[in-house]
N, C-alpha and C positions, 0 to 999 in steps of 0.2 A: 248243089253249091260246090261241093267238093270238086267234081269235075270242072266245073267252068274256073274254079282257082286254080287247079292243078295244070291247064293250060298255060298259064303264066309263067310257071315255075322255069327258069332258065334261059328266058327270053332278054335280050338285050345284051349290051356289052358290060364288061366290067366283073371286078371280084364278087359284088352283088349286082345280079342283072336287074335291069329296072322292072320286069316283071316280078321279081322276088321281092322289091321295094314295094310294089303295089300290093302284093299279099301281105307283107308284113303290115302296113298300114291299114289293111282290112282287119287283121287277125288281131292288130291292137284295140280297134275299135269295137270289135264284138266281145273282146275278153273283158276289156275295161268297162265298156259301157252297154253290152249285150242284152243287160236285164231291161235297159229302156227301149234299146233298141228293135229287139226281138224276143219274142214271148215263148216260142215253141222252138227254137234253135237249140240242137245238141251241140254245145260250145265245144264240149271235150272230146266228144266223137270226131268233129271237124278239126280239132286241133292234132288229134291222134293221125288221122288221115294225111293231112298237110304236111306232119313231121315226117311221115313214111315216105311220102312222095317226094319230099325236098332232097332227102338222101340218096335218092333214085335219079333225079332231073335237073340238079344245079350243082353249084361249086359248094365245097364242104365249109367254107366260111358263111356263105349265105344260109345253106341249112341250118347251121349251128344258131344263126341269128333269128331264123324263123323258130327254130326249136325253143331259143329263150323267150320269145314274145310269147308263146302259148304257156309258158310257165310264169308270165308276169313279169320277165325281166327283159326289160329293154332299155334304150338309150333315154335319158331323164329330158331330153328335149323334144322327144318324141311324145312323151306322156304330156308334158307341159302344154305342147300344142295340143293334142287331142282333148284334154281336160278344158283346155281354153275354148275349144270350139263347143264344148257342150255346155260351159258355165259361163263363159264371156270373161274369165279370169284365169290366166292373164289375158291383156287386150287382143285383138285381131294382130297389130303390128307385131307384137312381141312373138306371137305364134306363129307369124311369116318368118321372122329372124330365127327361131328355133329351126324351122324346117330348112331355109335356106343354107344354114350353117351345119347341117347334117350330110356329111359326103358331097361329092361333086354334083350329083344330081338326085342321090337316094332320098334326100327329103322331100323333094318334088313328087316323086313317085310314091312315097309313102302317103303323103297328102291325097293323091289319086284314090289310093285304097282305102283312106278314111272317109273320103266323100262316097265312095262307092258303097260302103257299109249303111248310107242313108237310103240309097236307091234301090237296094235289094229286099224284098221281103219274103 
């Protein structure tokens, strides 16, 4: 899983490249809801590996944001959207609004990462 996620780091334009936003969304999902999504994933090991790779492969701003999400610190809009996906509250429209209002396209790519967390086992 680490090698797959590392491939996305630094891909795309911007201060937070789209690949980084995708990884951020994935990390949010596994750090916040991993106990339901995965039973045997070493989340802390994954966090360490991605933090180390991020500081080698992407912008400092993006690496810092990725580091923060591995420590449970992330924009409230992303947390509300992720929790809404898992619980139904807030409603889907509000979740979409939160994601669309996070950066130029960062929220959309973060959502893709959240969705990816449901597809990998």
